[in-house]
N, CA, C and O atoms as a printed pandas DataFrame, in Angstrom:
     atom_number atom_name residue_name chain_id  residue_number  x_coord  y_coord  z_coord
0              1         N          MET        A               1  101.650   88.415   80.218
1              2        CA          MET        A               1  102.370   88.050   81.411
2              3         C          MET        A               1  101.527   87.021   82.171
3              4         O          MET        A               1  100.333   87.224   82.388
4              5         N          THR        A               2  102.158   85.926   82.569
5              6        CA          THR        A               2  101.460   84.872   83.301
6              7         C          THR        A               2  101.970   84.840   84.733
7              8         O          THR        A               2  103.177   84.859   84.973
8              9         N          PHE        A               3  101.055   84.792   85.670
9             10        CA          PHE        A               3  101.403   84.669   87.082
10            11         C          PHE        A               3  100.989   83.299   87.570
11            12         O          PHE        A               3   99.894   82.825   87.269
12            13         N          TYR        A               4  101.858   82.672   88.315
13            14        CA          TYR        A               4  101.542   81.377   88.889
14            15         C          TYR        A               4  101.297   81.581   90.381
15            16         O          TYR        A               4  102.219   81.908   91.128
16            17         N          LEU        A               5  100.092   81.393   90.796
17            18        CA          LEU        A               5   99.756   81.541   92.209
18            19         C          LEU        A               5   99.735   80.179   92.862
19            20         O          LEU        A               5   99.092   79.250   92.373
20            21         N          GLN        A               6  100.428   80.067   93.948
21            22        CA          GLN        A               6  100.530   78.802   94.653
22            23         C          GLN        A               6   99.769   78.897   95.976
23            24         O          GLN        A               6   99.855   79.898   96.687
24            25         N          ALA        A               7   99.037   77.857   96.285
25            26        CA          ALA        A               7   98.292   77.847   97.550
26            27         C          ALA        A               7   99.252   77.954   98.718
27            28         O          ALA        A               7  100.356   77.410   98.686
28            29         N          VAL        A               8   98.820   78.660   99.745
29            30        CA          VAL        A               8   99.675   78.863  100.911
30            31         C          VAL        A               8  100.036   77.537  101.585
31            32         O          VAL        A               8  101.050   77.449  102.276
32            33         N          THR        A               9   99.223   76.524  101.389
33            34        CA          THR        A               9   99.490   75.224  102.016
34            35         C          THR        A               9  100.487   74.381  101.229
35            36         O          THR        A               9  100.888   73.318  101.701
36            37         N          GLU        A              10  100.898   74.824  100.043
37            38        CA          GLU        A              10  101.840   74.068   99.223
38            39         C          GLU        A              10  103.282   74.479   99.519
39            40         O          GLU        A              10  104.064   74.711   98.597
40            41         N          SER        A              11  103.631   74.568  100.785
41            42        CA          SER        A              11  104.938   75.090  101.179
42            43         C          SER        A              11  106.097   74.208  100.729
43            44         O          SER        A              11  107.189   74.721  100.486
44            45         N          ALA        A              12  105.896   72.901  100.613
45            46        CA          ALA        A              12  106.981   72.011  100.199
46            47         C          ALA        A              12  107.385   72.247   98.744
47            48         O          ALA        A              12  108.499   71.897   98.354
48            49         N          ASP        A              13  106.507   72.829   97.944
49            50        CA          ASP        A              13  106.777   73.034   96.533
50            51         C          ASP        A              13  107.361   74.410   96.209
51            52         O          ASP        A              13  107.661   74.690   95.048
52            53         N          ARG        A              14  107.524   75.259   97.199
53            54        CA          ARG        A              14  108.051   76.606   96.968
54            55         C          ARG        A              14  109.555   76.631   97.199
55            56         O          ARG        A              14  110.104   75.790   97.910
56            57         N          VAL        A              15  110.208   77.611   96.585
57            58        CA          VAL        A              15  111.646   77.794   96.813
58            59         C          VAL        A              15  111.900   78.639   98.064
59            60         O          VAL        A              15  113.049   78.770   98.487
60            61         N          TRP        A              16  110.862   79.208   98.659
61            62        CA          TRP        A              16  110.974   79.989   99.886
62            63         C          TRP        A              16  109.721   79.765  100.721
63            64         O          TRP        A              16  108.673   79.382  100.200
64            65         N          ASN        A              17  109.840   80.004  101.995
65            66        CA          ASN        A              17  108.707   79.931  102.915
66            67         C          ASN        A              17  108.938   80.924  104.040
67            68         O          ASN        A              17  110.071   81.168  104.455
68            69         N          TYR        A              18  107.852   81.484  104.519
69            70        CA          TYR        A              18  107.951   82.319  105.713
70            71         C          TYR        A              18  108.123   81.411  106.920
71            72         O          TYR        A              18  107.422   80.409  107.055
72            73         N          VAL        A              19  109.053   81.761  107.793
73            74        CA          VAL        A              19  109.238   81.033  109.039
74            75         C          VAL        A              19  109.406   82.041  110.164
75            76         O          VAL        A              19  109.731   83.204  109.925
76            77         N          ALA        A              20  109.185   81.597  111.368
77            78        CA          ALA        A              20  109.355   82.466  112.532
78            79         C          ALA        A              20  110.818   82.892  112.637
79            80         O          ALA        A              20  111.716   82.162  112.219
80            81         N          VAL        A              21  111.046   84.070  113.196
81            82        CA          VAL        A              21  112.409   84.549  113.421
82            83         C          VAL        A              21  113.145   83.516  114.263
83            84         O          VAL        A              21  112.626   83.042  115.274
84            85         N          GLY        A              22  114.354   83.173  113.840
85            86        CA          GLY        A              22  115.147   82.166  114.534
86            87         C          GLY        A              22  115.004   80.776  113.936
87            88         O          GLY        A              22  115.750   79.866  114.298
88            89         N          CYS        A              23  114.058   80.603  113.027
89            90        CA          CYS        A              23  113.854   79.294  112.394
90            91         C          CYS        A              23  114.340   79.285  110.945
91            92         O          CYS        A              23  114.279   78.250  110.282
92            93         N          GLY        A              24  114.809   80.397  110.461
93            94        CA          GLY        A              24  115.330   80.495  109.098
94            95         C          GLY        A              24  116.775   80.932  109.187
95            96         O          GLY        A              24  117.684   80.103  109.236
96            97         N          LYS        A              25  116.982   82.225  109.208
97            98        CA          LYS        A              25  118.324   82.768  109.409
98            99         C          LYS        A              25  118.743   82.501  110.852
99           100         O          LYS        A              25  117.915   82.563  111.761
100          101         N          ASP        A              26  120.024   82.205  111.064
101          102        CA          ASP        A              26  120.478   81.944  112.427
102          103         C          ASP        A              26  120.551   83.247  113.226
103          104         O          ASP        A              26  120.431   84.339  112.672
104          105         N          LEU        A              27  120.749   83.110  114.524
105          106        CA          LEU        A              27  120.734   84.286  115.401
106          107         C          LEU        A              27  121.868   85.251  115.103
107          108         O          LEU        A              27  121.721   86.456  115.309
108          109         N          GLN        A              28  123.000   84.744  114.620
109          110        CA          GLN        A              28  124.105   85.636  114.248
110          111         C          GLN        A              28  123.682   86.557  113.110
111          112         O          GLN        A              28  124.033   87.737  113.102
112          113         N          TRP        A              29  122.927   86.021  112.144
113          114        CA          TRP        A              29  122.430   86.852  111.044
114          115         C          TRP        A              29  121.581   87.982  111.588
115          116         O          TRP        A              29  121.740   89.127  111.165
116          117         N          TRP        A              30  120.674   87.689  112.525
117          118        CA          TRP        A              30  119.809   88.719  113.095
118          119         C          TRP        A              30  120.602   89.725  113.914
119          120         O          TRP        A              30  120.283   90.914  113.896
120          121         N          LYS        A              31  121.633   89.275  114.636
121          122        CA          LYS        A              31  122.485   90.207  115.379
122          123         C          LYS        A              31  123.127   91.200  114.425
123          124         O          LYS        A              31  123.153   92.401  114.696
124          125         N          GLU        A              32  123.641   90.704  113.318
125          126        CA          GLU        A              32  124.272   91.575  112.331
126          127         C          GLU        A              32  123.243   92.511  111.679
127          128         O          GLU        A              32  123.528   93.684  111.441
128          129         N          PHE        A              33  122.068   91.991  111.399
129          130        CA          PHE        A              33  121.004   92.805  110.815
130          131         C          PHE        A              33  120.682   94.002  111.705
131          132         O          PHE        A              33  120.632   95.138  111.234
132          133         N          PHE        A              34  120.462   93.742  112.999
133          134        CA          PHE        A              34  120.125   94.841  113.910
134          135         C          PHE        A              34  121.309   95.754  114.159
135          136         O          PHE        A              34  121.127   96.949  114.395
136          137         N          SER        A              35  122.519   95.217  114.111
137          138        CA          SER        A              35  123.709   96.050  114.260
138          139         C          SER        A              35  123.821   97.037  113.099
139          140         O          SER        A              35  124.125   98.212  113.307
140          141         N          VAL        A              36  123.575   96.560  111.881
141          142        CA          VAL        A              36  123.613   97.435  110.711
142          143         C          VAL        A              36  122.501   98.480  110.801
143          144         O          VAL        A              36  122.729   99.654  110.509
144          145         N          CYS        A              37  121.304   98.061  111.204
145          146        CA          CYS        A              37  120.205   99.027  111.372
146          147         C          CYS        A              37  120.608  100.123  112.338
147          148         O          CYS        A              37  120.384  101.305  112.079
148          149         N          HIS        A              38  121.206   99.727  113.456
149          150        CA          HIS        A              38  121.629  100.700  114.471
150          151         C          HIS        A              38  122.717  101.623  113.918
151          152         O          HIS        A              38  122.676  102.834  114.132
152          153         N          MET        A              39  123.696  101.040  113.199
153          154        CA          MET        A              39  124.778  101.859  112.623
154          155         C          MET        A              39  124.240  102.861  111.607
155          156         O          MET        A              39  124.812  103.938  111.433
156          157         N          MET        A              40  123.146  102.515  110.937
157          158        CA          MET        A              40  122.543  103.406  109.947
158          159         C          MET        A              40  121.615  104.433  110.598
159          160         O          MET        A              40  121.029  105.269  109.911
160          161         N          GLY        A              41  121.483  104.366  111.929
161          162        CA          GLY        A              41  120.699  105.354  112.648
162          163         C          GLY        A              41  119.266  104.948  112.952
163          164         O          GLY        A              41  118.504  105.735  113.514
164          165         N          TYR        A              42  118.887  103.716  112.582
165          166        CA          TYR        A              42  117.511  103.286  112.861
166          167         C          TYR        A              42  117.419  102.758  114.281
167          168         O          TYR        A              42  118.186  101.881  114.680
168          169         N          ASP        A              43  116.481  103.293  115.033
169          170        CA          ASP        A              43  116.265  102.854  116.415
170          171         C          ASP        A              43  114.764  102.751  116.670
171          172         O          ASP        A              43  114.287  103.063  117.761
172          173         N          GLY        A              44  114.027  102.311  115.653
173          174        CA          GLY        A              44  112.577  102.254  115.751
174          175         C          GLY        A              44  112.062  100.862  116.074
175          176         O          GLY        A              44  112.804   99.977  116.501
176          177         N          ASP        A              45  110.788  100.704  115.858
177          178        CA          ASP        A              45  110.114   99.446  116.146
178          179         C          ASP        A              45  110.423   98.393  115.087
179          180         O          ASP        A              45  110.829   98.704  113.967
180          181         N          VAL        A              46  110.215   97.133  115.481
181          182        CA          VAL        A              46  110.327   96.003  114.565
182          183         C          VAL        A              46  108.951   95.359  114.503
183          184         O          VAL        A              46  108.358   95.043  115.534
184          185         N          SER        A              47  108.452   95.169  113.301
185          186        CA          SER        A              47  107.132   94.583  113.115
186          187         C          SER        A              47  107.274   93.114  112.724
187          188         O          SER        A              47  108.003   92.784  111.789
188          189         N          LEU        A              48  106.584   92.247  113.433
189          190        CA          LEU        A              48  106.597   90.812  113.122
190          191         C          LEU        A              48  105.285   90.427  112.463
191          192         O          LEU        A              48  104.208   90.800  112.928
192          193         N          GLU        A              49  105.387   89.680  111.379
193          194        CA          GLU        A              49  104.210   89.096  110.751
194          195         C          GLU        A              49  104.340   87.592  110.893
195          196         O          GLU        A              49  105.341   87.012  110.473
196          197         N          MET        A              50  103.349   86.961  111.475
197          198        CA          MET        A              50  103.419   85.527  111.706
198          199         C          MET        A              50  102.767   84.791  110.546
199          200         O          MET        A              50  101.542   84.766  110.424
200          201         N          GLU        A              51  103.598   84.190  109.692
201          202        CA          GLU        A              51  103.087   83.443  108.548
202          203         C          GLU        A              51  103.714   82.056  108.465
203          204         O          GLU        A              51  103.699   81.440  107.399
204          205         N          ASP        A              52  104.264   81.554  109.569
205          206        CA          ASP        A              52  104.892   80.235  109.599
206          207         C          ASP        A              52  103.808   79.183  109.764
207          208         O          ASP        A              52  103.128   79.142  110.789
208          209         N          LEU        A              53  103.646   78.336  108.759
209          210        CA          LEU        A              53  102.586   77.324  108.794
210          211         C          LEU        A              53  102.954   76.090  109.610
211          212         O          LEU        A              53  102.133   75.187  109.768
212          213         N          THR        A              54  104.188   76.042  110.132
213          214        CA          THR        A              54  104.611   74.865  110.891
214          215         C          THR        A              54  104.253   74.945  112.367
215          216         O          THR        A              54  104.479   73.994  113.115
216          217         N          MET        A              55  103.693   76.080  112.790
217          218        CA          MET        A              55  103.359   76.234  114.211
218          219         C          MET        A              55  102.162   77.170  114.361
219          220         O          MET        A              55  101.779   77.871  113.425
220          221         N          THR        A              56  101.589   77.164  115.546
221          222        CA          THR        A              56  100.471   78.069  115.805
222          223         C          THR        A              56  100.979   79.508  115.834
223          224         O          THR        A              56  102.180   79.746  115.961
224          225         N          VAL        A              57  100.072   80.450  115.718
225          226        CA          VAL        A              57  100.457   81.862  115.773
226          227         C          VAL        A              57  101.141   82.166  117.100
227          228         O          VAL        A              57  102.183   82.821  117.123
228          229         N          ASP        A              58  100.567   81.698  118.206
229          230        CA          ASP        A              58  101.168   81.966  119.516
230          231         C          ASP        A              58  102.574   81.389  119.608
231          232         O          ASP        A              58  103.484   82.058  120.097
232          233         N          ALA        A              59  102.762   80.162  119.146
233          234        CA          ALA        A              59  104.084   79.531  119.195
234          235         C          ALA        A              59  105.072   80.287  118.319
235          236         O          ALA        A              59  106.224   80.481  118.707
236          237         N          GLY        A              60  104.630   80.715  117.133
237          238        CA          GLY        A              60  105.505   81.451  116.232
238          239         C          GLY        A              60  105.916   82.799  116.781
239          240         O          GLY        A              60  107.081   83.186  116.688
240          241         N          VAL        A              61  104.967   83.513  117.352
241          242        CA          VAL        A              61  105.278   84.815  117.944
242          243         C          VAL        A              61  106.225   84.640  119.122
243          244         O          VAL        A              61  107.195   85.386  119.250
244          245         N          ASN        A              62  105.956   83.667  119.980
245          246        CA          ASN        A              62  106.836   83.426  121.136
246          247         C          ASN        A              62  108.235   83.004  120.692
247          248         O          ASN        A              62  109.224   83.442  121.280
248          249         N          THR        A              63  108.331   82.163  119.668
249          250        CA          THR        A              63  109.629   81.751  119.128
250          251         C          THR        A              63  110.388   82.963  118.602
251          252         O          THR        A              63  111.581   83.116  118.863
252          253         N          SER        A              64  109.697   83.817  117.865
253          254        CA          SER        A              64  110.321   85.019  117.309
254          255         C          SER        A              64  110.771   85.968  118.408
255          256         O          SER        A              64  111.875   86.510  118.348
256          257         N          ILE        A              65  109.938   86.169  119.396
257          258        CA          ILE        A              65  110.297   87.065  120.507
258          259         C          ILE        A              65  111.510   86.532  121.252
259          260         O          ILE        A              65  112.419   87.296  121.578
260          261         N          ASP        A              66  111.535   85.237  121.527
261          262        CA          ASP        A              66  112.678   84.632  122.218
262          263         C          ASP        A              66  113.967   84.832  121.404
263          264         O          ASP        A              66  115.010   85.181  121.957
264          265         N          ALA        A              67  113.879   84.606  120.089
265          266        CA          ALA        A              67  115.060   84.780  119.235
266          267         C          ALA        A              67  115.516   86.235  119.225
267          268         O          ALA        A              67  116.710   86.516  119.324
268          269         N          LEU        A              68  114.572   87.149  119.107
269          270        CA          LEU        A              68  114.932   88.565  119.061
270          271         C          LEU        A              68  115.526   89.040  120.390
271          272         O          LEU        A              68  116.443   89.861  120.404
272          273         N          ARG        A              69  115.014   88.534  121.480
273          274        CA          ARG        A              69  115.595   88.905  122.793
274          275         C          ARG        A              69  117.058   88.477  122.886
275          276         O          ARG        A              69  117.865   89.149  123.529
276          277         N          GLN        A              70  117.394   87.368  122.248
277          278        CA          GLN        A              70  118.776   86.883  122.273
278          279         C          GLN        A              70  119.692   87.685  121.347
279          280         O          GLN        A              70  120.913   87.650  121.505
280          281         N          THR        A              71  119.124   88.394  120.401
281          282        CA          THR        A              71  119.954   89.093  119.412
282          283         C          THR        A              71  120.099   90.578  119.651
283          284         O          THR        A              71  121.065   91.186  119.191
284          285         N          ILE        A              72  119.162   91.170  120.358
285          286        CA          ILE        A              72  119.194   92.627  120.531
286          287         C          ILE        A              72  119.843   92.964  121.871
287          288         O          ILE        A              72  119.389   92.530  122.930
288          289         N          SER        A              73  120.911   93.747  121.795
289          290        CA          SER        A              73  121.605   94.167  123.016
290          291         C          SER        A              73  120.760   95.172  123.764
291          292         O          SER        A              73  120.131   96.040  123.160
292          293         N          GLN        A              74  120.747   95.055  125.054
293          294        CA          GLN        A              74  120.013   95.999  125.892
294          295         C          GLN        A              74  120.931   97.129  126.318
295          296         O          GLN        A              74  120.503   98.035  127.033
């Protein structure tokens, strides 16, 4: 079995990349995601991992938080 490991900086050559919440799937997708979680009985925490190489960690976390605030009903 051969594994091809790609450097984290070679994002243009991958078929996928990690991006901050709101920069990949649109906000409607996230609204539906959390709605399904709620319908299935999940009401726990959401863990964010910041791996978006297009912005600083602080910018990525703030972008994700802003997007999530727009999608989660209070």
